C-alpha positions as CSV (number, residue, x, y, z in Angstrom):
1,M,-103.1,67.6,19.9
2,S,-102.7,64.2,19.5
3,Q,-98.8,62.6,19.1
4,P,-98.0,60.8,15.7
5,K,-98.1,57.1,15.8
6,K,-94.4,55.3,15.7
7,P,-94.2,53.0,12.9
8,R,-94.2,49.4,13.9
9,P,-90.8,47.0,13.3
10,A,-91.5,44.9,10.1
11,P,-92.5,41.4,11.3
12,V,-89.3,38.8,11.2
13,D,-89.9,36.2,8.7
14,A,-90.0,32.7,10.4
15,K,-89.3,31.1,7.3
16,R,-85.9,33.1,6.3
17,P,-82.9,31.2,7.2
18,R,-80.4,32.4,9.6
19,A,-76.7,33.1,8.4
20,S,-75.3,30.6,10.5
21,R,-77.2,27.8,8.4
22,R,-76.4,29.6,5.0
23,K,-76.4,26.2,2.4
24,G,-72.9,24.3,2.6
25,A,-72.2,24.8,6.3
26,E,-73.8,21.8,7.8
27,K,-70.9,19.8,6.1
28,P,-67.1,20.0,6.9
29,N,-64.8,20.0,3.6
30,I,-63.5,16.2,3.1
31,F,-60.0,17.2,2.1
32,V,-59.4,19.5,5.5
33,L,-60.7,16.5,7.3
34,I,-57.7,14.1,5.3
35,G,-55.1,16.9,5.6
36,A,-55.6,16.8,9.3
37,A,-55.6,13.0,9.6
38,V,-52.6,13.0,7.7
39,A,-50.4,15.4,9.6
40,L,-51.7,14.1,13.0
41,L,-50.8,10.6,12.2
42,A,-47.4,11.8,11.0
43,F,-47.4,13.8,14.4
44,A,-48.5,10.6,16.2
45,G,-45.5,8.9,14.6
46,A,-43.2,11.3,15.3
47,M,-44.5,11.1,18.7
48,G,-44.2,7.1,19.0
49,A,-40.4,7.4,18.0
50,Y,-39.9,9.8,20.1
51,V,-41.2,7.8,23.0
52,A,-39.5,4.6,22.0
53,L,-36.3,6.3,22.1
54,P,-35.3,5.1,25.7
55,R,-35.7,1.6,24.1
56,Q,-32.9,2.3,21.9
57,R,-30.4,2.6,24.8
58,A,-30.8,-1.2,24.8
59,K,-27.9,-3.2,23.0
60,A,-28.8,-4.7,19.7
61,A,-28.6,-8.3,19.0
62,G,-25.4,-8.7,18.1
63,T,-22.4,-10.0,19.7
64,G,-19.8,-7.4,19.9
65,K,-18.5,-8.4,16.4
66,R,-16.1,-5.7,14.9
67,V,-16.7,-4.3,11.5
68,A,-15.3,-1.9,9.3
69,V,-17.1,0.1,7.3
70,V,-16.7,2.9,5.0
71,I,-19.0,5.9,4.7
72,P,-19.1,7.6,1.0
73,A,-19.1,11.3,1.1
74,N,-22.6,13.0,1.1
75,E,-24.0,9.5,1.9
76,S,-28.0,10.0,1.8
77,A,-29.6,8.3,5.2
78,D,-31.3,5.9,3.2
79,G,-28.3,4.7,2.1
80,L,-26.7,4.7,5.0
81,A,-29.4,2.9,6.8
82,L,-29.2,0.1,4.0
83,L,-25.1,-0.1,4.1
84,L,-25.2,-0.4,7.6
85,E,-27.4,-3.3,7.5
86,T,-25.7,-5.3,4.9
87,S,-22.2,-4.3,6.4
88,G,-23.8,-6.5,9.7
89,V,-23.7,-3.2,12.5
90,I,-27.4,-3.5,12.5
91,Q,-30.4,-6.2,12.0
92,D,-32.9,-3.2,10.8
93,A,-32.4,-0.6,8.6
94,A,-36.2,0.6,8.8
95,R,-35.8,1.2,12.6
96,F,-32.4,3.3,12.2
97,R,-34.2,5.3,9.4
98,L,-37.1,5.8,12.0
99,Y,-34.1,6.8,14.5
100,E,-32.9,9.0,11.8
101,R,-36.1,10.9,11.3
102,V,-35.8,12.3,14.5
103,H,-32.0,12.9,15.1
104,T,-29.9,14.3,13.2
105,V,-27.1,11.7,11.9
106,A,-24.2,13.6,9.5
107,P,-21.8,11.1,9.8
108,V,-18.1,11.4,9.6
109,A,-16.9,10.2,5.7
110,G,-14.3,7.5,5.5
111,E,-14.0,4.3,7.2
112,H,-15.5,3.3,11.1
113,L,-14.5,0.4,13.1
114,L,-18.0,-0.2,14.6
115,R,-19.6,-3.1,16.3
116,D,-22.8,-5.1,15.9
117,D,-24.2,-4.8,19.6
118,L,-24.8,-0.5,19.6
119,T,-27.1,0.5,20.6
120,L,-28.7,3.5,18.0
121,G,-27.4,6.4,20.1
122,E,-23.9,5.2,20.5
123,L,-24.0,3.9,16.7
124,A,-25.1,7.7,16.0
125,D,-22.3,9.3,18.3
126,R,-19.5,6.7,16.8
127,L,-20.7,7.7,12.9
128,M,-20.6,11.7,13.9
129,R,-17.5,10.8,16.1
130,T,-18.7,13.6,18.6
131,G,-17.3,11.2,21.9
132,G,-18.7,10.0,24.9
133,G,-18.2,6.2,23.6
134,D,-16.5,3.5,25.3
135,R,-12.7,4.3,25.9
136,Q,-9.8,2.1,25.6
137,K,-6.0,2.0,27.0
138,V,-3.3,1.2,24.7
139,T,0.0,0.5,25.6
140,V,2.7,0.9,22.6
141,P,6.1,-1.0,23.7
142,E,9.3,0.3,22.8
143,G,10.7,-1.2,19.6
144,F,7.1,-1.7,18.2
145,T,6.8,-0.7,14.3
146,R,3.8,1.1,12.9
147,F,2.2,-2.1,12.1
148,E,2.5,-3.7,15.1
149,I,0.8,-0.8,16.9
150,G,-1.9,-0.9,14.0
151,R,-2.5,-4.3,14.8
152,R,-3.1,-3.3,19.2
153,L,-5.1,-0.4,18.0
154,E,-7.3,-2.5,16.0
155,E,-7.5,-5.5,18.5
156,K,-8.7,-2.5,20.8
157,G,-11.3,-1.2,18.4
158,I,-9.7,2.0,18.2
159,C,-9.3,1.9,14.5
160,T,-8.2,-0.3,11.4
161,R,-4.8,-1.6,11.2
162,A,-4.8,-0.8,7.8
163,A,-6.3,2.6,8.4
164,F,-3.6,3.5,11.4
165,V,-0.6,2.4,8.7
166,A,-2.4,4.9,6.0
167,A,-2.7,7.8,8.3
168,T,1.2,7.2,9.0
169,G,2.4,7.4,5.2
170,D,-0.1,10.2,4.4
171,A,2.2,12.8,2.7
172,A,-0.4,15.8,4.0
173,L,-0.7,14.9,7.2
174,L,3.1,14.3,7.3
175,K,3.7,17.8,5.9
176,R,1.8,19.0,8.9
177,L,3.2,17.2,11.7
178,Q,6.7,18.7,9.9
179,L,8.0,15.0,9.7
180,A,7.9,14.9,5.8
181,P,12.0,14.2,4.9
182,L,13.7,17.0,3.4
183,T,14.4,14.9,0.4
184,P,11.3,12.6,-1.5
185,E,11.6,9.4,-0.2
186,P,9.1,6.5,-1.3
187,S,8.9,4.8,2.3
188,A,8.4,8.1,4.3
189,S,6.3,7.8,7.2
190,A,5.7,8.9,10.4
191,E,8.0,5.6,12.0
192,G,10.2,6.2,14.8
193,F,8.2,9.3,15.9
194,L,5.4,7.2,17.4
195,F,6.6,7.8,20.7
196,P,5.9,4.2,22.9
197,A,3.4,4.9,26.1
198,T,0.7,4.4,27.3
199,Y,-2.9,6.4,25.4
200,E,-6.5,6.2,25.9
201,F,-8.6,6.7,23.1
202,G,-12.5,6.4,22.2
203,E,-13.4,3.5,20.0
204,D,-13.5,3.9,16.6
205,E,-11.0,7.1,16.8
206,A,-10.1,8.7,13.4
207,P,-6.6,7.0,12.6
208,E,-5.1,10.8,11.5
209,V,-6.0,11.5,15.2
210,V,-4.0,8.9,16.7
211,V,-0.9,9.3,14.5
212,E,-1.1,13.0,15.8
213,R,-1.1,12.3,19.3
214,L,1.3,9.5,19.3
215,V,3.8,12.4,17.2
216,G,2.4,15.2,20.1
217,E,3.9,13.1,22.7
218,F,7.3,12.3,21.0
219,E,7.5,16.3,20.5
220,K,6.9,17.2,24.1
221,R,9.3,14.5,25.0
222,W,12.1,15.6,22.1
223,K,11.8,19.3,24.0
224,K,13.1,17.8,27.5
225,L,16.0,15.8,25.4
226,E,17.3,18.6,23.2
227,A,17.5,20.9,26.6
228,A,19.8,18.0,28.6
229,H,21.6,17.3,25.0
230,G,21.8,19.9,23.1
231,G,25.4,19.4,23.1
232,D,25.2,15.9,21.9
233,V,22.8,16.9,19.0
234,A,24.9,19.8,17.7
235,R,28.0,17.2,17.9
236,L,26.3,14.6,16.2
237,S,25.2,17.2,13.5
238,Q,29.1,18.6,13.0
239,T,30.7,15.3,13.2
240,L,28.0,13.0,11.5
241,G,25.9,15.3,9.9
242,F,22.5,14.0,11.4
243,S,19.6,15.7,11.2
244,R,17.1,14.8,14.2
245,R,15.2,12.1,11.6
246,D,18.6,10.7,11.3
247,I,19.2,10.4,15.4
248,V,16.0,8.5,15.7
249,T,17.0,6.6,12.4
250,L,19.9,5.3,14.2
251,A,17.9,5.0,17.6
252,S,15.3,2.8,16.3
253,V,18.4,0.1,14.8
254,V,19.6,0.6,18.8
255,E,16.5,-0.3,19.9
256,K,15.9,-3.4,18.0
257,E,19.3,-4.8,18.6
258,A,20.0,-3.8,22.5
259,A,17.6,-5.8,24.4
260,V,19.0,-4.1,27.8
261,D,19.1,-0.5,28.9
262,E,22.8,-0.5,30.0
263,E,24.1,-2.1,26.6
264,R,22.5,0.5,24.5
265,P,24.9,3.0,25.0
266,L,27.6,0.2,24.0
267,V,25.6,-0.7,20.9
268,A,25.0,2.9,19.7
269,S,29.0,3.5,20.3
270,V,29.9,0.0,17.8
271,F,27.5,1.9,14.9
272,E,28.6,5.3,15.5
273,N,32.4,4.2,15.5
274,R,31.5,2.3,12.0
275,L,30.2,5.4,10.2
276,R,33.2,7.7,11.4
277,D,36.0,5.3,12.0
278,P,38.9,5.5,9.2
279,A,40.0,2.1,10.1
280,F,36.3,0.9,9.2
281,P,36.4,1.8,5.6
282,R,33.1,0.2,4.4
283,R,30.8,1.9,6.5
284,V,27.9,-0.3,6.8
285,L,25.9,-1.1,10.1
286,Q,25.3,-4.7,9.2
287,S,22.4,-4.6,11.6
288,D,19.9,-7.9,10.2
289,P,16.6,-5.7,11.5
290,T,17.3,-3.0,9.3
291,A,16.8,-5.8,6.4
292,G,13.6,-7.4,8.1
293,Y,12.0,-3.7,8.2
294,G,12.8,-3.0,4.0
295,C,10.8,-6.6,3.7
296,A,7.9,-5.2,6.2
297,I,7.3,-2.6,3.9
298,A,8.1,-4.6,0.3
299,K,4.9,-6.7,2.3
300,E,2.7,-4.4,3.5
301,V,2.8,-1.1,1.7
302,N,4.9,-1.0,-1.4
303,P,5.9,-4.3,-3.1
304,E,7.5,-2.4,-5.8
305,F,9.8,-0.4,-3.5
306,A,11.7,-2.0,-1.2
307,G,11.8,-6.0,-1.8
308,N,12.9,-8.6,-4.1
309,P,10.1,-11.0,-4.3
310,T,12.7,-13.6,-3.9
311,A,14.0,-12.6,-1.1
312,C,11.4,-10.7,0.9
313,G,8.4,-13.1,-0.5
314,A,8.2,-15.5,2.0
315,F,9.1,-13.2,4.8
316,T,7.0,-13.8,8.6
317,G,9.3,-12.2,10.5
318,K,12.2,-13.8,10.1
319,I,15.8,-12.5,8.3
320,T,17.4,-14.8,6.1
321,A,20.6,-13.9,5.0
322,P,19.6,-13.2,1.3
323,M,17.3,-10.7,2.6
324,N,20.4,-9.1,4.4
325,H,22.3,-9.1,0.9
326,D,19.5,-8.5,-1.1
327,R,20.6,-5.3,-3.1
328,A,16.9,-4.2,-4.1
329,N,16.1,-4.0,-0.5
330,R,17.4,-0.4,0.3
331,Y,16.8,-1.0,4.0
332,S,19.5,-3.6,3.8
333,T,22.8,-2.1,6.1
334,Y,24.9,-4.8,4.7
335,T,24.4,-3.8,1.1
336,H,24.1,-0.3,1.7
337,E,26.2,1.7,3.8
338,G,25.5,4.3,6.1
339,L,21.1,4.9,7.8
340,P,18.6,3.2,6.5
341,P,16.2,5.2,4.6
342,G,14.4,5.8,8.1
343,P,13.5,4.7,11.5
344,I,13.2,0.7,11.6
345,A,10.7,1.3,14.7
346,N,9.6,3.8,17.5
347,P,12.3,3.6,20.0
348,G,12.0,4.6,23.5
349,L,14.0,7.2,25.6
350,P,16.8,4.7,26.3
351,S,17.6,4.4,23.0
352,I,17.6,7.9,22.0
353,E,19.6,9.0,24.7
354,A,22.5,6.3,23.9
355,V,22.5,7.6,20.4
356,L,23.0,11.1,22.0
357,S,25.2,10.4,24.7
358,P,27.1,6.6,23.5
359,R,30.2,5.4,25.6
360,E,33.3,5.7,24.3
361,T,35.2,2.7,22.8
362,K,36.8,1.4,20.0
363,F,34.1,-1.4,19.2
364,L,33.3,-2.0,15.9
365,Y,31.9,-5.3,16.7
366,F,28.6,-7.2,18.4
367,V,27.4,-10.6,18.5
368,A,24.4,-12.3,21.0
369,R,25.6,-14.1,23.9
370,G,22.3,-15.3,25.2
371,G,20.1,-13.6,27.9
372,G,19.6,-10.5,25.9
373,R,23.1,-9.5,26.2
374,H,26.2,-9.2,24.0
375,T,30.0,-9.9,23.4
376,F,31.6,-6.6,22.3
377,S,35.1,-6.4,20.1
378,E,37.4,-4.2,18.2
379,S,38.6,-6.1,15.6
380,L,37.2,-8.9,13.6
381,D,39.7,-11.6,14.7
382,A,38.0,-11.0,18.4
383,H,34.5,-11.0,16.8
384,N,35.4,-14.4,14.9
385,A,36.1,-15.6,18.3
386,A,33.5,-14.7,20.0
387,V,31.2,-16.1,17.4
388,H,32.7,-19.4,17.4
389,P,33.7,-19.8,21.0
390,D,35.9,-23.4,21.9
């Protein structure tokens, strides 16, 4: 019996196109190509910026000029770049924007003291106050006022004088530092508590940080003084009603009057005798520097508070008799009894210790006799003779 034949497979139609050659597959989608090109260009641009970043380490074309710039809160990237260019900090806003696209630059709002020769990386660090920039040593001499400290800080590129002075009088900061007076005082500030010493700060530091650092140094020194002079602190509290602020206030007056350390306890004795001696019924310290500080307040901070324009309007540092006797000047210790409203400078340890432990004397007067030294007297007749020697 013969086997049935297997059916042959159907012949392949040579004219039928293969699946991979269907209509429309030969030409790529134009929109896909355009999208890919745009993405490639963006990637190349970003990579180009990234590769170019080492060049941003080169100093800018500036001369090192310091420029104060106020950065608004929530400033846009474009707005920041334009502000820096118009302020003269950078020469090319577009270049800074390119840097911003690669690095996040989130500036701290407020005033910044910058230079026009910073690299973009240095500039970004300062705007964000991340540290790592140039640091400067700043010496605060004994007897400097907050205005003089501010000038020195600006010279060193730490912060502007105006910003520092404003921070020293910021009510919220004073409250946080526990320096606010018990009774409201228009001229209240950190004056007196900005301890004289040598510090190191980064350039373009926040002024409130500088204030906190100086006050922190005072607090450390005061703890040691209090441990060594606890009985003296109690004595001044009991006999004169002095608070710590009052002690520092009188020490600041001693600082401005005495030029040599060995005379500080003598000067302190004169002022304390005037405040407690029944033979001196009008308890006026009659210290020229107090009136001068009142004029400085009138000129620098609050013209309506402490100065009559007639007396203080032309104040340039020299103190005149009209300034001393101007009742509108609440810092004048010629027209107002007792201590001035607050410290008139930042005293060093010798002046504070002089107030805590003055020399035991009956002196009520002193007058300069040259060489930074004074003649001390117990009576007005003796004082007048020292003022007008034959």
